[in-house]
NUBA-901348 format. One record per residue (C-alpha): x, y, z. Coordinates in steps of 0.25 Angstrom, whole numbers, plus 5000, padded with zeros to 4 digits. Layout:
N
XYZ ...
REM end
This chain:
1076
540756705016 540956865019 539856935019 539957025007 540257185010 539057215000 537757145003 537057094991 535657154989 534357084991 533657004979 532457094983 532457254987 531157324992 531657474992 530557525001 531157415011 532557465008 532057615011 531557565025 532857495029 533557635024 532557715032 532957625045 534357655042 534257805040 533557805054 534557715061 535657815056 534857945059 535257955045 534558095042 535058165054 536458095053 536658155040 536458305044 537258275056 538358245048 538158365038 538158455051 539158575049 538958565034 538358665026 536958685028 535958635017 534558695020 533258635016 531958685019 530758585019 529558635015 528358605025 527258515019 525958505026 525858415038 524458375032 524658245025 525558135021 526658155011 526258144994 527258124983 527558284982 528058264997 528858154993 529358214981 529858354988 530358285000 531258194991 531858304984 531958374998 532658255003 533658234991 534258374991 534558375005 535158245006 535958284995 536558415001 536658345014 537758225006 538458355001 538658385016 537758485020 536958485032 535458485027 534258485038 532958435033 531758485043 530458435037 529358535039 527858535041 526858635036 525958635049 524958735045 523958785036 522758725029 523058585026 523158555041 521958645045 521158565034 521558435041 521158495056 519858535050 519458395046 519958335060 519158445067 517958415058 517958585055 517658645042 518158795040 518758915048 517558955054 517458805062 518858825065 518658965071 517458915077 517858795084 519358835088 520658875080 521458815091 520658685090 520958685075 522458745076 522858625087 522158515079 522958585067 524158545074 523758425080 523658375064 524958435058 525858315063 524758215057 525558185045 527058195050 527258055053 526958015039 527658115033 528758065040 528857935037 528557955022 529558065020 530657985028 530157855019 530557945008 532057945012 531858095015 532758145025 532058255033 531958295049 530658265053 530958285068 531558425067 530358475057 529758605057 528358625058 527558755053 526758755066 527958755076 528058895086 529458895081 529058905066 527958975066 528659085074 529559095064 528559115053 528059235063 529459295060 529459275045 527959345046 528559465056 529859485046 528859495035 527759585043 528959695047 529459695031 528959805022 529159805005 529559924998 528360005000 528359995015 527259895013 527159765024 527559635020 526459575026 525059635026 523659615027 522759645016 521459595007 521859504996 521059424985 521659284991 521359154987 520359104998 520158965003 518558955007 518758835015 519958865022 519459005023 520759065022 521559135010 522659075003 524059124997 524059144980 525059024980 524158934988 522958954979 523658914968 523958774972 522458704967 521858764955 520558684949 519858694936 518358744941 517158794934 516658914937 515559004933 515859114922 514759224923 514559364917 513759464924 512959584922 513459704931 512359834928 512859964927 512060074934 511460164924 512360274929 513660184924 512960154911 512660284908 514060324910 514260244899 513360304890 512460184889 511260224893 511160314880 511560184872 510760074879 509660164886 508960084898 509959964894 510559894908 512159894907 512859784913 514459774915 514859614913 515659554921 516159404921 516459324934 516959164937 516559204951 515159244952 515259224968 516159354969 514959444962 514159464976 515459544980 515659614966 515859754969 516559814955 516859794940 518159804933 518359834919 519759834911 520059994911 520659984897 519559874891 518759914881 517159884886 515959884878 514459894881 513559814873 512059804873 511459654872 510459654860 509559554868 509559594882 509859754879 510859754890 512159834891 513359754894 514959804896 516059714895 517359724888 517459734874 518259614872 517459524878 516159564871 516159454862 516259344873 514859394878 514059444864 514459334853 513759404843 513659564839 512159564839 511959534853 512559654856 512559814854 513959884858 513660014865 514960064869 516360044871 517260084884 518560064891 518660004904 519060134912 517860204907 516960104916 517560124928 516660174939 515360134932 514560074943 513459954941 512359894950 512959784960 512759634954 512459574968 511559654979 512959654989 513959754993 513259864985 513659964994 515059934992 515860074991 516260104976 515859954973 515059914959 515860014949 516759964938 518259974940 519159964930 520659864930 521659814923 521459664928 520159664918 520359594907 519559544894 519959394894 518759344899 517459394905 516859534902 518059624904 517359674917 517559614929 516759604942 517559624956 517359584970 518559624976 518459524987 518759404977 519659454967 521159524967 520859614954 519459634960 519959674974 521159764969 520259844960 519159854970 520059904981 520760004971 519260064970 518960074983 517959954983 518059864996 517859724995 516659635000 516959495003 515559415006 516259285009 516459225022 517859145026 517259035018 516859105006 515459095008 514559205006 514259305019 512959365023 513359495013 512959415001 511659345008 511159264995 512459164996 512859185010 513559055014 513759005001 515258974996 515559084986 515858994974 514558914977 513759054975 514259064961 512958994955 511859064965 512559194960 512559154945 511059124946 510859264954 511459344941 510659274933 509459284940 509659434941 510059454926 511559474929 512159354923 512559374908 513359244905 513559124914 514559024911 515858924918 517158934917 518258834921 519558884926 520558844936 520258894951 521058884964 520558804975 521058784990 522158674988 521758615004 520258645003 519958634988 519058764989 518958844978 519958964984 519159114984 519859234979 519459334990 519859474997 520659415010 521259495020 522659425022 523959435027 524959435015 526559465013 526859565003 527659484991 527359564979 528559644981 529459534985 529459484970 530659524966 531459474978 530559344976 531259334963 532659374966 532759264977 532059164969 533059194959 534159134971 533359004971 533858874963 532458824958 532358684954 531858674943 532258804940 531158864932 530158844944 530858964952 531159044938 529659024933 528658964942 529159024955 529859154949 528459174942 527559174955 528759254962 528559364951 527059374955 527159354969 526059414977 525759454992 525759325000 524459295010 525059235020 523859235031 522759125032 521359135039 521658985045 522158935059 523158845060 524458925054 525459025059 524859135063 525059285058 525959345069 525159475068 524359535079 523359645074 522759755083 521459735084 521059885084 522059925073 522159815062 523359885056 524059875069 524659735070 525859665076 526759565071 527559455078 528859375073 529059285084 528259245098 529059315107 528559445099 527159385102 527359355114 527959485119 526859565112 525859485119 526559505132 526759335134 527859275140 528859205131 528459075126 526959095128 526759075114 526858955109 525958925097 525759025086 524558965081 523359045077 522358985090 523559025100 523959165095 522559225090 522159255105 523459315108 523059465110 524159565111 523859685119 524859805118 525159885130 524360005122 523259925121 523259875107 522559735105 523159645094 522559505090 523359415078 522859415065 522059275063 522759235049 523659125050 524959115041 524859045026 525758925029 526558945016 526959075024 527558975035 528158875024 528859005018 529359025032 529858895035 531358925032 531459005044 530158945053 530858815052 532058865061 531358965069 532159065063 532459175066 532159125083 533059015079 534158955071 534259115064 535759085061 535458955054 534258985046 534959105041 536259045037 535458935028 534559035023 534059015011 533758855012 534558775001 533458694997 531858674996 531058584988 529658584985 528558564974 528058644962 526958694970 527858754980 528258884970 526958944976 527058894990 528358864998 529258914989 528759044987 528459065003 529859035004 530459144995 529359254999 529759245013 531359225011 531159365002 530559435012 531359395024 532659375018 532759415003 533159265000 532659144995 532259065005 532958934997 534058914986 533658784981 532258734976 531958604971 530558614966 529858474963 528558454953 527158384958 526858244959 525758214953 524858074953 525257984941 523958034933 524358184934 523658224944 523858274958 524058174968 522958154978 522558054989 521058074987 521358024971 522457914976 523157944964 524557904969 525157814977 525357834993 526957874994 527157775005 526757664998 527657684987 528757724998 528257585003 528257504990 529357574981 530257664990 530757794991 531857794984 531057764972 530057864975 531257964976 531757944964 530457934957 530158064962 531458144959 531658064945 530358134940 529958274934 529558334949 530858364951 530858464939 529558514946 528658444935 527558344941 527658204942 526558094940 526957994951 526757864946 527157734953 527657664939 528657784937 529057744951 529157614951 530057644937 530957714946 531257604954 531557514942 532457624936 533157684948 532957614961 533257474957 534257504947 535057554959 534657454968 535257344958 536557434956 536757404972 536257264970 537157234958 538357274967 538057214980 537657074972 539157064966 539857134977 539357044987 539756914978 541156984975 541457034991 541757174983 542257264994 542657414989 543557415001 544557304996 544157294981 545257394976 544657444961 545357514952 545357664951 544057724943 544857774933 545457644930 544057544930 543357524918 542457614909 541257584915 541657604931 542157724927 540857774919 540057744930 540957814940 540957924931 539457924929 539357914944 540158034947 539458124936 538158084943 538958134956 539358254950 537958294943 537158244955 537958344965 537758454954 536258444951 536058424965 536658564969 535858624958 534558534965 534258494952 533558344956 533058334943 534458334936 534958234947 533858124947 533958084933 535558074934 535457984947 534457894939 535357884927 536457834934 535857724941 535457684927 537057714923 537357624935 536457504934 536157514919 537457534914 538657514922 538157394931 537457324920 538757344911 539657304921 539057194929 539957084924 541257154930 540557124943 540656974941 542156924941 542056784939 543456744941 544156864932 545456904934 546157034938 545457124926 544157074931 544157094945 544857224944 543557244933 542557204943 543357274954 543157404946 541657374945 541357354959 542157464963 541557564953 540057514956 540257524972 540757654971 539557704960 538657644970 539057714983 539257854976 537857844968 537157794982 537557934988 537358014974 535857944975 535757954990 534858084991 533758034980 533657894984 534257894999 533757755001 534357654990 535557744992 535657725006 535457575003 536557574993 537557655003 537357555015 537657425007 538957484998 539557595007 539357555021 539857405021 541057465014 541257595023 540857585037 541257725039 540457775029 539257875032 538057775037 537157835026 537257875012 536557995014 537758045025 538758025015 539258155006 538758164991 539658114981 540458224973 540958194961 542258134957 542658184944 543758104942 542757994940 542058064930 542258044914 541358114906 541858064894 541757924899 540157944903 539958014889 540557874882 539657784890 538457874887 538757854874 538857704875 537557704882 536857774871 537357674861 536857554870 535657614872 535357634858 535957484856 534957434867 533857514860 534057444846 534257314852 532757324859 532257384845 532857244839 532257154851 533657114853 534157084867 535457134871 535757004876 535856974860 537257014854 537257094843 538457124833 538657284832 538257404837 538657524829 538557664834 538457774823 538757914826 539558044820 540158094833 541358024834 541558044849 540157954851 540857864843 542057864851 541257844865 540457714858 541957654854 542357674867 541057604874 540957494863 541257384872 540257434882 539057444871 539457314866 539257254878 537857334883 537357314867 537857184867 538557194854 539857124849 540457264843 540157424844 540357504832 540357654828 540057734815 539957874812 539057854799 537757784802 537457784786 537657614787 536857584797 535557674795 534757774786 534157894793 532957964789 532758114792 531458184797 531358334803 531058334818 529658404818 529658434832 531058514831 530758594818 529258624817 529458754825 530558814815 530458714803 528858714801 528458714787 529858664782 529858524788 529258474777 530358524768 531458484780 530858334781 531158314765 532458364768 532858274778 532358164773 533358164763 534458174774 535458064778 536758014787 537358154783 536458264786 536258184799 537658204803 537658354800 536658364812 537258254821 538358364819 537658464827 537558554813 536258594807 535758564793 534858674786 533558604779 532458704772 532958824780 533058754794 534258724803 534158574807 534758504818 534758364823 533658394832 532758424820 532858294813 532258154815 533158024813 532657894809 533857784807 533557674800 534557544800 535257474790 534857334789 535357244801 535457354813 534657424821 534957574824 534557694835 535157834836 535257914848 535658054844 536958064835 537157914838 536557794832 536757644836 536757534827 536457394830 536757274821 535657174826 536057054816 536256934824 537356834821 537256694827 538556714836 537656844843 536356754843 537256654852 537756744860 536356804862 535856674866 536956644876 536756794883 535156764883 535456634891 536556714899 535156814903 534356684907 535356634915 535656764922 534156784925 533956634930 535156654940 534556784946 533156704947 533856594954 534356684965 535956654961 536956744966 537756824956 539056744959 538256604959 538756494947 537756424940 537556294931 536556304920 536156194911 535556224898 534856174886 534256224873 533656144861 534056284852 535256254844 535556384843 535556444858 536156314863 537356334853 537456464859 537356444874 538356334871 539356434865 539256534875 539256434887 540256494894 539856634892 538456604897 539256514909 540056644913 539156744913 537956654921 538956604930 538656464925 539856374925 539056254922 538356304911 537856194901 536956134891 536056004897 534755934895 533756014900 532755954912 531356004915 531656114926 532656184917 532156334914 531856374900 532356504895 532256584880 533456614875 533156704862 531956594858 532656464861 532356394875 533556364884 533356284896 534156284907 534656254923 535156344932 535656324944 536756364955 538056294954 538356254966 539656214964 540356354962 
REM end
């Protein structure tokens, strides 16, 4: 016996095991590299891979982004482009430093400095590669093709040297006012007390938590002279006058140096009737403090600008000698939304505080150390973490009679993403990139980027750019790219910036090749002395690792020292993809640097994915164990299923996804298994018949039956639409179409064409029909394998290896080496697709009615009637009548324009649609609609409007309830109604019994492990006269359907099987007919 060309699939399949086999095949073929070698010379498609931190194993967020990063490059590779895909590693920064500190058992920056930055940095270097192996295994197991062997690392000297080049380009720039692009300044910045470093504004926005903080109102006593200037010495002789200020940060009060009022705000001085004290506060806030008029006496009103210059007694005994301190100032930032309308100013701890005090010539004081503990300058609280001192400070104020009101407030507060410590906003001297003058250029370059979804770029990212602040790029840490700035030890304004290793070596008088590492512990000791005796030492900070990430387009290629022409020829990149959180991270820093350097965006297209959450909607947490281990999912369910689940979800529209194993298994049931079953169906019959597309010559597609022409048309429409949508990077439009096509193929084409693949001795016409069916299904399966390949790379490879390689040994050895299909317009028949779509709507409604009436599809019915006033729709139903009749198992299909004979219609107003514009008229409208019938609805269904109670009504403004006439069932979909005749004649019942028994026997064949071509012998018996008569009458029909030449009644034995046939017991014996 000849070995079939197409091997029948095994009865059971393990998709994870299948995928492991495909991974082995890819390794044997060197498939990824070979795919790129084959595209050498083609147009470049440039993709930037954002570097993850090398400090943990991949989670579902990484796998989601990685899947998108795999799909798009695979597509463009199959479209003929050369697509280099280099993996990258973010090696620097706080995540790896945290690991190193734990490994060494060290705590805090002070201990690192004490025990050795060199030891610490080398520990960091050694730990960077800890998780590389796990990342590689998981990423490759997901089917992602990316180059790990030629990866880039931000700690490599070549990468760091390019970062220096970028830095120097900015260093040499000036804005329109002549100010340097990079500058050093004191700014109020979010500061992590555990890590002892300032953070950028966008880093500080990633970990807000609701916390409870104190909210206190304090009394600042005005000097007698200040009170006299207001005339209060006359109005309230001998009374103490206090300005009231409100704060939620009592720990800042030791550094208070001023009070601030709004220049145009009205203030009132009132005398408390109980204490006799005079309190000064905003008039609009008086009611919040004095609930009853008898509690106070108003003495005067004054606008804020008239309070400027009044001095007060320092609240606490610190920094009393501060020049120009302890006066009332005025600024427009003060409001009366809460508090007292008077703001306490501690210039070291607030942006407005700092600005207002600087303008007034008040120098800041900062009594906190690097870990935000009070220094000896505030002796009573020395050594305490600032926020921990709140209670003691409040108690002191209360004891000293300076506390007016004490309460608490719950508000959202930023915490360190790595340390989980509350961030402290404080004045820090740091290095900045001047960004605010670039806003218009940033917006213009952003407009050149295609954002998917579009709203992310226009709104979320665009709004961020409109308010872009100067970027703090320095960190007071250890393991990172050094700022390439050497400062004159005698003149801090005299600095040298180096943009390359060669520049540094020349300035330091070193031989070329001497400097091989650009990290802090190797460079901080490198002193530069000039011939005229000036000495320069490196500024101690390291760069924000986001600066390195933003520089990766250049640094990964060691630009401009190498690959200069290639980088410039392929910039901006064609594509990047990351999560929504990167709108204030990587997306931003890429655009800032590319705009500053080249006045271009760094990328042309970006796909932004949403966040993957735990099933309960919470953030995925290893400590909470609220999500399944990705590796277990891959081992138990498979990568194709996980890929399909992730990308057929809201995350590709940048919305969140609640990860659910139930949802993942549903994808297996509705997508993966049906696709596999389609392959199984084809190979099962092809192996029996010996089908060979090389020798079985089929009719041209245009001459094939309608079902074949339909599925070929739908296939080519899919090819057209997928190409169009992928060119626009709209994965959210592509994936639902791919999933829908699997349904078209399996639940419609194969199911309705199943009998065509079994030609049991038919004539030439039957053989030609069978040949057309085989040729069509083969073409569809092989084409769809290529269309689906970027999305489900494993299963499509299996299909390709089973269907294409046996037929054409010269075909590419992998489906991923093939050219992506382009649409064949001649095969697209939109009219046919529309007609079948109508038929499927009819069938869908008919099946719903069967289900509602508890009528199995195996039970034949007499008639289905499709009612619609749309003549084109009725014509489509008539053209597909045979198909509809077969799918619904009815004897005839009829169409009608008037539904009055089939149902009555009740009409009600659609309150959701009408409430906004009809309002009080809804009751009147409802009364009129109650009298409506078919004629009025016909007008609306024609697209016209009807005026009721002065309101124009369309079809969407009404709700229709159809009640069938006796003996039928109806269902509607828009302007189409389907009426199903549910009356059963004896003839219909008899055929139903026969079909029911056919189903029983088919299942028994399958359970017995029989091949589709095996003949069987069936002997049966029943005591039910009606069912027995039906099985006898339909014996020949049953015999042909189940391949039972021997089908006959007989006396049953004890070992026979019993079956329920519509309530009757039928016993039968089924055996393989060995004679045939």
